[in-house]
C-alpha positions as a Markdown table, in Angstrom:
| # | Residue | x | y | z |
|---|---|---|---|---|
| 1 | Met | 122.8 | 100.6 | 95.8 |
| 2 | Pro | 123.1 | 100.5 | 92.0 |
| 3 | Arg | 120.3 | 98.7 | 90.1 |
| 4 | Val | 122.6 | 97.3 | 87.4 |
| 5 | Ser | 126.2 | 96.0 | 87.8 |
| 6 | Val | 128.2 | 96.1 | 84.6 |
| 7 | Ile | 131.0 | 93.6 | 84.6 |
| 8 | Ile | 133.9 | 94.1 | 82.1 |
| 9 | Pro | 136.3 | 91.1 | 82.1 |
| 10 | Thr | 139.6 | 91.9 | 80.3 |
| 11 | Tyr | 142.9 | 90.4 | 79.5 |
| 12 | Asn | 145.6 | 92.4 | 77.7 |
| 13 | Tyr | 143.0 | 94.7 | 76.0 |
| 14 | Ala | 144.4 | 98.0 | 77.2 |
| 15 | Arg | 144.1 | 99.3 | 73.6 |
| 16 | Phe | 140.3 | 98.7 | 73.6 |
| 17 | Ile | 139.1 | 99.0 | 77.2 |
| 18 | Glu | 138.9 | 102.8 | 77.4 |
| 19 | Gln | 136.3 | 102.8 | 74.5 |
| 20 | Ala | 134.4 | 100.0 | 76.3 |
| 21 | Ile | 134.1 | 101.9 | 79.6 |
| 22 | Glu | 133.2 | 105.1 | 77.8 |
| 23 | Ser | 130.3 | 103.4 | 76.0 |
| 24 | Val | 128.9 | 102.5 | 79.5 |
| 25 | Leu | 129.4 | 105.9 | 80.9 |
| 26 | Val | 127.4 | 107.5 | 78.1 |
| 27 | Gln | 124.3 | 105.3 | 78.8 |
| 28 | Ser | 121.0 | 107.2 | 79.0 |
| 29 | Tyr | 120.1 | 104.9 | 81.9 |
| 30 | Arg | 122.3 | 106.0 | 84.8 |
| 31 | Asp | 121.7 | 103.7 | 87.8 |
| 32 | Phe | 124.7 | 101.4 | 87.4 |
| 33 | Glu | 128.1 | 100.5 | 88.7 |
| 34 | Ile | 131.1 | 99.4 | 86.5 |
| 35 | Ile | 133.4 | 96.5 | 87.7 |
| 36 | Val | 136.5 | 95.8 | 85.6 |
| 37 | Val | 138.0 | 92.4 | 86.3 |
| 38 | Asp | 141.6 | 92.3 | 85.0 |
| 39 | Asp | 142.4 | 88.6 | 84.5 |
| 40 | Gly | 146.2 | 88.9 | 84.9 |
| 41 | Ser | 146.9 | 91.4 | 82.1 |
| 42 | Thr | 150.6 | 92.0 | 81.3 |
| 43 | Asp | 150.0 | 95.3 | 79.4 |
| 44 | Asn | 149.0 | 98.7 | 80.8 |
| 45 | Thr | 145.4 | 97.9 | 81.5 |
| 46 | Glu | 145.5 | 99.0 | 85.1 |
| 47 | Glu | 146.9 | 102.4 | 84.1 |
| 48 | Val | 144.2 | 102.9 | 81.5 |
| 49 | Val | 141.4 | 102.0 | 83.9 |
| 50 | Ala | 142.9 | 104.3 | 86.6 |
| 51 | Lys | 142.0 | 107.3 | 84.4 |
| 52 | Phe | 138.4 | 106.8 | 85.3 |
| 53 | Asp | 139.0 | 107.2 | 89.1 |
| 54 | Asn | 136.1 | 106.1 | 91.3 |
| 55 | Arg | 133.7 | 105.7 | 88.4 |
| 56 | Val | 135.1 | 102.2 | 87.9 |
| 57 | His | 135.8 | 99.5 | 90.5 |
| 58 | Tyr | 139.0 | 97.7 | 89.4 |
| 59 | Ile | 139.8 | 94.2 | 90.5 |
| 60 | Arg | 142.9 | 92.3 | 89.5 |
| 61 | Gln | 143.4 | 88.6 | 89.7 |
| 62 | Ala | 145.8 | 85.9 | 88.4 |
| 63 | Asn | 145.0 | 84.7 | 84.9 |
| 64 | Arg | 142.3 | 82.0 | 85.1 |
| 65 | Gly | 140.2 | 82.6 | 82.0 |
| 66 | Pro | 137.2 | 84.7 | 81.0 |
| 67 | Asn | 134.6 | 82.7 | 83.1 |
| 68 | Ala | 136.7 | 83.1 | 86.3 |
| 69 | Ala | 136.8 | 86.8 | 85.6 |
| 70 | Arg | 133.0 | 87.0 | 85.1 |
| 71 | Asn | 132.5 | 85.1 | 88.4 |
| 72 | Thr | 134.8 | 87.4 | 90.3 |
| 73 | Gly | 132.6 | 90.3 | 89.0 |
| 74 | Ile | 129.4 | 88.5 | 90.0 |
| 75 | Arg | 130.7 | 88.1 | 93.5 |
| 76 | Ala | 131.5 | 91.8 | 93.8 |
| 77 | Ala | 128.3 | 93.0 | 92.1 |
| 78 | Arg | 125.7 | 94.8 | 94.1 |
| 79 | Gly | 123.0 | 95.3 | 91.5 |
| 80 | Glu | 119.6 | 93.7 | 91.0 |
| 81 | Phe | 120.6 | 93.1 | 87.4 |
| 82 | Ile | 124.0 | 92.0 | 86.0 |
| 83 | Ala | 125.3 | 92.9 | 82.5 |
| 84 | Phe | 128.5 | 91.8 | 80.8 |
| 85 | Leu | 130.6 | 93.7 | 78.3 |
| 86 | Asp | 133.8 | 92.3 | 76.8 |
| 87 | Ala | 136.6 | 94.8 | 76.9 |
| 88 | Asp | 136.9 | 94.9 | 73.1 |
| 89 | Asp | 133.1 | 95.6 | 72.4 |
| 90 | Leu | 130.9 | 98.6 | 72.9 |
| 91 | Trp | 127.4 | 99.4 | 74.0 |
| 92 | Leu | 125.0 | 101.7 | 72.2 |
| 93 | Pro | 123.7 | 104.6 | 74.3 |
| 94 | Glu | 120.1 | 103.3 | 74.9 |
| 95 | Lys | 121.1 | 99.7 | 75.6 |
| 96 | Leu | 120.4 | 99.6 | 79.4 |
| 97 | Ala | 117.3 | 101.9 | 79.2 |
| 98 | Leu | 115.6 | 99.6 | 76.6 |
| 99 | Gln | 116.4 | 96.5 | 78.6 |
| 100 | Ile | 115.3 | 97.8 | 82.0 |
| 101 | Glu | 112.0 | 98.9 | 80.4 |
| 102 | Leu | 111.5 | 95.4 | 78.8 |
| 103 | Ala | 112.5 | 93.7 | 82.1 |
| 104 | Ala | 109.7 | 95.5 | 83.9 |
| 105 | Ala | 107.2 | 94.4 | 81.2 |
| 106 | Arg | 108.5 | 90.8 | 81.2 |
| 107 | Pro | 109.1 | 89.8 | 84.8 |
| 108 | Glu | 109.1 | 86.1 | 83.9 |
| 109 | Ala | 112.2 | 86.6 | 81.7 |
| 110 | Gly | 115.5 | 85.8 | 83.4 |
| 111 | Leu | 117.6 | 87.1 | 80.5 |
| 112 | Ile | 117.0 | 90.2 | 78.3 |
| 113 | Tyr | 119.1 | 90.6 | 75.2 |
| 114 | Gly | 119.2 | 92.2 | 71.8 |
| 115 | Gly | 120.9 | 92.5 | 68.4 |
| 116 | Ile | 124.4 | 93.7 | 67.6 |
| 117 | Leu | 126.1 | 95.7 | 64.9 |
| 118 | Leu | 129.5 | 94.4 | 63.7 |
| 119 | Phe | 132.4 | 96.8 | 63.3 |
| 120 | Asp | 135.8 | 96.3 | 61.7 |
| 121 | Ser | 138.6 | 96.7 | 64.3 |
| 122 | Ala | 141.0 | 98.0 | 61.7 |
| 123 | Thr | 138.9 | 100.6 | 60.0 |
| 124 | Gln | 136.4 | 101.3 | 62.9 |
| 125 | Ala | 133.6 | 101.1 | 60.3 |
| 126 | Val | 130.2 | 99.5 | 61.0 |
| 127 | Ile | 130.1 | 96.6 | 58.5 |
| 128 | Gly | 127.2 | 94.4 | 59.4 |
| 129 | Tyr | 124.3 | 93.6 | 61.8 |
| 130 | Ala | 122.6 | 90.6 | 63.4 |
| 131 | Pro | 120.1 | 88.6 | 61.3 |
| 132 | Leu | 116.7 | 89.1 | 62.9 |
| 133 | Ser | 115.7 | 85.6 | 61.9 |
| 134 | Arg | 118.4 | 84.2 | 64.2 |
| 135 | Leu | 117.0 | 85.8 | 67.4 |
| 136 | His | 114.4 | 84.2 | 69.5 |
| 137 | Glu | 112.5 | 84.8 | 72.7 |
| 138 | Gly | 110.4 | 82.9 | 75.2 |
| 139 | Trp | 111.5 | 79.3 | 75.8 |
| 140 | Val | 114.6 | 79.3 | 73.6 |
| 141 | Met | 116.6 | 76.3 | 74.7 |
| 142 | Arg | 116.3 | 74.2 | 71.5 |
| 143 | His | 117.0 | 77.2 | 69.3 |
| 144 | Leu | 120.0 | 78.1 | 71.5 |
| 145 | Tyr | 121.5 | 74.6 | 71.4 |
| 146 | Met | 121.5 | 74.7 | 67.6 |
| 147 | Asp | 122.8 | 78.3 | 67.3 |
| 148 | Gln | 124.6 | 80.6 | 69.7 |
| 149 | Phe | 122.6 | 83.7 | 68.9 |
| 150 | Val | 123.0 | 85.5 | 72.2 |
| 151 | Thr | 126.1 | 87.6 | 71.8 |
| 152 | Ser | 128.1 | 88.4 | 74.9 |
| 153 | Pro | 127.8 | 92.2 | 74.9 |
| 154 | Thr | 124.0 | 92.2 | 75.1 |
| 155 | Pro | 122.5 | 90.1 | 78.0 |
| 156 | Leu | 121.0 | 91.7 | 81.0 |
| 157 | Ile | 120.4 | 89.0 | 83.7 |
| 158 | Arg | 118.5 | 89.2 | 86.9 |
| 159 | Arg | 120.7 | 88.4 | 89.9 |
| 160 | Glu | 118.3 | 85.7 | 91.1 |
| 161 | Val | 119.1 | 83.7 | 88.0 |
| 162 | Phe | 122.6 | 83.1 | 89.2 |
| 163 | Glu | 121.3 | 82.0 | 92.5 |
| 164 | Gln | 119.1 | 79.5 | 90.8 |
| 165 | Val | 121.5 | 78.1 | 88.0 |
| 166 | Gly | 124.9 | 78.8 | 89.5 |
| 167 | Ile | 127.8 | 80.9 | 88.2 |
| 168 | Phe | 129.9 | 80.4 | 85.0 |
| 169 | Asp | 131.7 | 77.0 | 84.6 |
| 170 | Glu | 135.4 | 77.9 | 84.8 |
| 171 | Arg | 136.3 | 74.7 | 83.1 |
| 172 | Cys | 134.7 | 75.9 | 79.9 |
| 173 | Met | 137.3 | 77.9 | 78.0 |
| 174 | Arg | 135.7 | 77.9 | 74.5 |
| 175 | Ser | 132.0 | 77.3 | 75.2 |
| 176 | Asp | 132.2 | 79.8 | 78.1 |
| 177 | Asp | 129.1 | 81.9 | 77.8 |
| 178 | Trp | 127.1 | 79.4 | 75.6 |
| 179 | Asp | 127.1 | 77.0 | 78.5 |
| 180 | Met | 125.7 | 79.6 | 80.8 |
| 181 | Trp | 123.0 | 80.8 | 78.4 |
| 182 | Leu | 121.8 | 77.2 | 77.9 |
| 183 | Arg | 121.6 | 76.6 | 81.7 |
| 184 | Ile | 119.6 | 79.8 | 82.0 |
| 185 | Ala | 117.3 | 78.8 | 79.1 |
| 186 | Ala | 116.5 | 75.5 | 80.8 |
| 187 | Ser | 114.8 | 77.4 | 83.7 |
| 188 | Tyr | 113.9 | 80.9 | 82.4 |
| 189 | Gln | 112.4 | 82.5 | 79.4 |
| 190 | Phe | 114.4 | 85.0 | 77.4 |
| 191 | Ala | 113.1 | 88.5 | 76.3 |
| 192 | Leu | 114.3 | 90.2 | 73.1 |
| 193 | Val | 114.8 | 93.8 | 72.3 |
| 194 | Pro | 114.5 | 93.6 | 68.5 |
| 195 | Lys | 117.2 | 96.1 | 67.6 |
| 196 | Pro | 120.9 | 96.5 | 68.0 |
| 197 | Leu | 122.1 | 97.2 | 71.5 |
| 198 | Ala | 125.9 | 96.8 | 71.1 |
| 199 | Leu | 128.8 | 97.0 | 68.7 |
| 200 | Tyr | 130.8 | 93.7 | 68.3 |
| 201 | Arg | 134.4 | 94.1 | 67.2 |
| 202 | Val | 135.5 | 91.9 | 64.3 |
| 203 | His | 139.2 | 91.0 | 64.7 |
| 204 | Lys | 141.5 | 89.6 | 62.0 |
| 205 | Ser | 142.9 | 86.9 | 64.2 |
| 206 | Ile | 144.6 | 83.7 | 63.0 |
| 207 | Ala | 143.9 | 80.5 | 64.8 |
| 208 | Ser | 146.4 | 77.7 | 64.4 |
| 209 | Ser | 145.4 | 74.2 | 63.4 |
| 210 | Lys | 146.5 | 73.0 | 66.9 |
| 211 | Ser | 144.2 | 75.5 | 68.6 |
| 212 | Leu | 141.3 | 74.7 | 66.2 |
| 213 | Glu | 141.7 | 71.0 | 67.1 |
| 214 | Ala | 141.5 | 71.8 | 70.8 |
| 215 | Tyr | 138.5 | 74.0 | 70.2 |
| 216 | Ala | 136.7 | 71.3 | 68.2 |
| 217 | Ala | 137.4 | 68.6 | 70.9 |
| 218 | Glu | 136.0 | 70.8 | 73.7 |
| 219 | Met | 132.9 | 71.8 | 71.7 |
| 220 | Val | 132.0 | 68.3 | 70.7 |
| 221 | Ala | 132.2 | 67.3 | 74.3 |
| 222 | Phe | 130.1 | 70.3 | 75.2 |
| 223 | Phe | 127.3 | 69.4 | 72.7 |
| 224 | Glu | 127.3 | 65.8 | 73.9 |
| 225 | Arg | 127.2 | 66.9 | 77.6 |
| 226 | Met | 124.3 | 69.2 | 77.1 |
| 227 | Ala | 122.3 | 66.5 | 75.3 |
| 228 | Arg | 123.0 | 64.2 | 78.3 |
| 229 | Glu | 122.1 | 66.7 | 80.9 |
| 230 | Tyr | 118.8 | 67.8 | 79.2 |
| 231 | Pro | 117.7 | 64.7 | 77.3 |
| 232 | Ala | 114.0 | 65.7 | 77.1 |
| 233 | Ala | 114.8 | 69.0 | 75.4 |
| 234 | Leu | 118.0 | 68.3 | 73.4 |
| 235 | Ala | 118.6 | 64.5 | 72.8 |
| 236 | Asp | 116.8 | 64.4 | 69.5 |
| 237 | Leu | 118.9 | 67.4 | 68.2 |
| 238 | Lys | 122.3 | 66.0 | 69.1 |
| 239 | Gln | 123.2 | 64.3 | 65.8 |
| 240 | Gln | 122.2 | 67.3 | 63.7 |
| 241 | Arg | 124.0 | 69.7 | 66.1 |
| 242 | Leu | 127.2 | 67.6 | 65.9 |
| 243 | Gly | 127.0 | 67.2 | 62.2 |
| 244 | Arg | 126.6 | 71.0 | 61.7 |
| 245 | Phe | 129.6 | 71.7 | 64.0 |
| 246 | Gln | 131.8 | 69.1 | 62.4 |
| 247 | Gly | 131.0 | 70.7 | 59.0 |
| 248 | Glu | 132.0 | 74.1 | 60.3 |
| 249 | Ile | 135.3 | 72.8 | 61.6 |
| 250 | Gly | 135.9 | 71.3 | 58.1 |
| 251 | Arg | 135.1 | 74.6 | 56.5 |
| 252 | Arg | 137.6 | 76.4 | 58.8 |
| 253 | Tyr | 140.3 | 73.9 | 58.0 |
| 254 | Leu | 139.5 | 74.4 | 54.3 |
| 255 | Ala | 139.9 | 78.2 | 54.8 |
| 256 | Gln | 143.4 | 77.5 | 56.3 |
| 257 | Gly | 144.4 | 75.3 | 53.4 |
| 258 | Val | 144.7 | 72.2 | 55.7 |
| 259 | Leu | 142.9 | 70.0 | 53.3 |
| 260 | Ala | 143.5 | 66.6 | 54.9 |
| 261 | Ser | 142.0 | 67.8 | 58.2 |
| 262 | Ala | 139.1 | 69.5 | 56.2 |
| 263 | Arg | 138.2 | 66.2 | 54.5 |
| 264 | Arg | 138.4 | 64.3 | 57.8 |
| 265 | Trp | 136.0 | 66.6 | 59.5 |
| 266 | Leu | 133.6 | 66.9 | 56.6 |
| 267 | Leu | 133.5 | 63.2 | 56.2 |
| 268 | Ala | 132.7 | 62.9 | 59.9 |
| 269 | Ala | 130.0 | 65.6 | 59.5 |
| 270 | Ile | 128.3 | 63.7 | 56.6 |
| 271 | Lys | 128.4 | 60.4 | 58.5 |
| 272 | Thr | 126.9 | 62.1 | 61.6 |
| 273 | Trp | 124.2 | 64.1 | 59.7 |
| 274 | Pro | 124.0 | 63.3 | 56.0 |
| 275 | Trp | 121.3 | 65.8 | 55.2 |
| 276 | Ser | 123.4 | 69.0 | 54.7 |
| 277 | Trp | 124.1 | 69.6 | 51.0 |
| 278 | Trp | 126.6 | 72.3 | 52.0 |
| 279 | Asn | 129.0 | 69.7 | 53.6 |
| 280 | Tyr | 129.0 | 67.7 | 50.4 |
| 281 | Trp | 129.9 | 70.9 | 48.4 |
| 282 | Leu | 132.7 | 71.7 | 50.9 |
| 283 | Leu | 134.0 | 68.2 | 50.6 |
| 284 | Val | 134.2 | 68.5 | 46.8 |
| 285 | Ser | 135.9 | 71.8 | 47.3 |
| 286 | Thr | 138.8 | 70.2 | 49.1 |
| 287 | Phe | 139.7 | 68.6 | 45.8 |
| 288 | Leu | 139.4 | 71.7 | 43.7 |
| 289 | Gly | 142.0 | 74.4 | 43.4 |
| 290 | Pro | 143.5 | 76.8 | 44.1 |
| 291 | Glu | 143.9 | 76.7 | 47.8 |
| 292 | Arg | 142.7 | 79.7 | 49.7 |
| 293 | Ser | 144.7 | 81.5 | 52.3 |
| 294 | Leu | 143.2 | 82.4 | 55.7 |
| 295 | Ala | 143.8 | 86.1 | 55.0 |
| 296 | Lys | 141.6 | 85.8 | 51.8 |
| 297 | Thr | 138.9 | 84.0 | 53.8 |
| 298 | Gln | 138.9 | 86.8 | 56.4 |
| 299 | Gln | 138.6 | 89.5 | 53.8 |
| 300 | Ser | 135.8 | 87.4 | 52.1 |
| 301 | His | 133.9 | 87.5 | 55.3 |
| 302 | Ile | 134.2 | 91.3 | 55.7 |
| 303 | Asp | 133.2 | 91.8 | 52.0 |
| 304 | Tyr | 130.1 | 89.7 | 52.7 |
| 305 | Leu | 129.2 | 91.8 | 55.7 |
| 306 | Lys | 129.7 | 95.0 | 53.7 |
| 307 | Gly | 127.5 | 93.6 | 50.9 |
| 308 | Lys | 124.8 | 92.7 | 53.3 |
| 309 | Gln | 124.8 | 96.2 | 54.7 |
| 310 | Cys | 124.6 | 97.8 | 51.2 |
| 311 | Leu | 121.8 | 95.5 | 50.3 |
| 312 | Gly | 119.8 | 96.6 | 53.4 |
| 313 | Arg | 120.2 | 100.2 | 52.3 |
| 314 | Gly | 119.1 | 99.5 | 48.7 |
| 315 | Glu | 122.5 | 100.1 | 47.2 |
| 316 | Leu | 122.3 | 97.2 | 44.9 |
| 317 | Ala | 125.3 | 97.9 | 42.7 |
| 318 | Glu | 127.6 | 98.3 | 45.7 |
| 319 | Ala | 126.1 | 95.2 | 47.3 |
| 320 | Arg | 126.6 | 93.2 | 44.1 |
| 321 | Arg | 130.3 | 94.3 | 44.0 |
| 322 | Phe | 131.0 | 93.2 | 47.6 |
| 323 | Phe | 129.2 | 89.8 | 47.2 |
| 324 | Ile | 131.2 | 89.1 | 44.0 |
| 325 | Arg | 134.4 | 90.0 | 45.9 |
| 326 | Ser | 133.4 | 87.7 | 48.8 |
| 327 | Ile | 132.6 | 84.8 | 46.5 |
| 328 | Arg | 135.8 | 85.3 | 44.5 |
| 329 | Gly | 137.9 | 85.6 | 47.7 |
| 330 | Asn | 136.5 | 82.3 | 49.0 |
| 331 | Pro | 133.6 | 80.6 | 47.3 |
| 332 | Trp | 132.8 | 78.4 | 50.3 |
| 333 | Glu | 133.1 | 81.0 | 53.1 |
| 334 | Lys | 129.5 | 82.3 | 53.2 |
| 335 | Arg | 126.7 | 80.5 | 51.5 |
| 336 | Asn | 124.5 | 83.5 | 52.0 |
| 337 | Ala | 126.8 | 85.5 | 49.7 |
| 338 | Tyr | 125.1 | 83.7 | 46.8 |
| 339 | Leu | 121.7 | 84.7 | 48.1 |
| 340 | Gly | 122.8 | 88.3 | 48.5 |
| 341 | Leu | 124.2 | 88.3 | 45.0 |
| 342 | Leu | 120.9 | 87.0 | 43.7 |
| 343 | Leu | 118.9 | 89.6 | 45.6 |
| 344 | Ser | 121.1 | 92.4 | 44.3 |
| 345 | Leu | 120.1 | 91.3 | 40.8 |
| 346 | Val | 116.3 | 91.1 | 41.3 |
| 347 | Gly | 115.7 | 94.7 | 42.3 |
| 348 | Lys | 115.1 | 96.7 | 45.4 |
| 349 | Arg | 111.5 | 95.6 | 46.0 |
| 350 | Trp | 112.3 | 91.9 | 46.5 |
| 351 | Ala | 115.6 | 92.7 | 48.2 |
| 352 | Arg | 113.9 | 94.8 | 50.8 |
| 353 | Lys | 111.2 | 92.1 | 51.4 |
| 354 | Val | 113.8 | 89.4 | 52.1 |
| 355 | Met | 116.0 | 91.8 | 54.2 |
| 356 | Lys | 113.0 | 92.9 | 56.3 |
| 357 | Tyr | 112.5 | 89.3 | 57.3 |
| 358 | Arg | 116.1 | 88.2 | 57.7 |
| 359 | Phe | 117.9 | 91.2 | 59.0 |
| 360 | Ile | 117.8 | 94.1 | 61.4 |
| 361 | Asp | 118.4 | 96.6 | 58.7 |
| 362 | Thr | 116.1 | 99.6 | 58.7 |
| 363 | Glu | 117.6 | 103.0 | 59.0 |
| 364 | Lys | 115.6 | 103.5 | 62.2 |
| 365 | Asn | 117.3 | 100.5 | 63.8 |
| 366 | Ile | 120.9 | 101.0 | 62.7 |
| 367 | Ser | 121.2 | 104.8 | 62.5 |
| 368 | Asp | 122.4 | 105.1 | 66.1 |
| 369 | Gly | 125.0 | 102.4 | 65.5 |
| 370 | Leu | 126.2 | 103.9 | 62.3 |
| 371 | Glu | 126.5 | 107.3 | 64.0 |
| 372 | Met | 128.6 | 105.8 | 66.9 |
| 373 | Gly | 130.7 | 103.9 | 64.4 |
| 374 | Ser | 131.5 | 107.1 | 62.6 |
| 375 | Gln | 132.8 | 108.5 | 65.9 |
| 376 | Leu | 135.1 | 105.6 | 66.8 |
């Protein structure tokens, strides 16, 4: 009986899934099974997975969404622990070994997770990493409600947790894993491996205004529902959480150049939670020109990630160049681009002090990820 069941849900990701499976097969910890749940793909996913023979258990089902695929995997799993890997992401080689070790030391923790490295799908280059200041352990529910800091490729979860809190809610199409992590956080502590465990693929995808509106409606309902279900823990955070989210939707519309919708959401954000200066700046920006294209916004985000990486390495001139490009590409895409630019000007000593607190950025922590990134 395998100790860990690795569940890989997939839908039309034949071009990525071979890399994902390989990243599991090279794990230094070997006591696992791999379950691929194909959620009705119309590409050649089955053919790609078949290359791995009996090393992978392949299950195909009609298309019902990512949570339904995860639940199918849970039902088929035999392990004491369950881990999830989206088909477009990758694990670093020590991921399972580090988590199993921490799970033994922290038996009270129902979920064990870690940081991520970001890599560009187009260039296959590692371009960023998870801010250490965002990651929390212990009783994390309030932090998690305000910020979805548990990225989908990293959690390792004890099987008993699903017996206690239930499986994934298949009605949640956009808040899919966030809903589950919050339900777990209500009953269990989280344990953190404070280094990158996985590589998260950054796509250049374009969301339509219609899909963004549907996403916003579901997420607003999600935040309100969680505050109702856990009033003692979350009710006092609801207005701030909603205001922050409404501001984020306004920023996304601004990036698409849909200024009327951007103003509508930003005004709603200010009304809900008037204490965020950034939403006022974004609202003013809707009246300033020129309009920014979504393509420029996406490139601005990538330039910001590259600048952050250079800053962590002490390459201040390169960091400064990327931060300036990020701000020029879209001055309201990343507020931390301004902080990064300032740090690139004050010298390595202060830059390293701030980066040590905010980011997982030491060579020791990211060298394995950079090495894997160079081999992609």
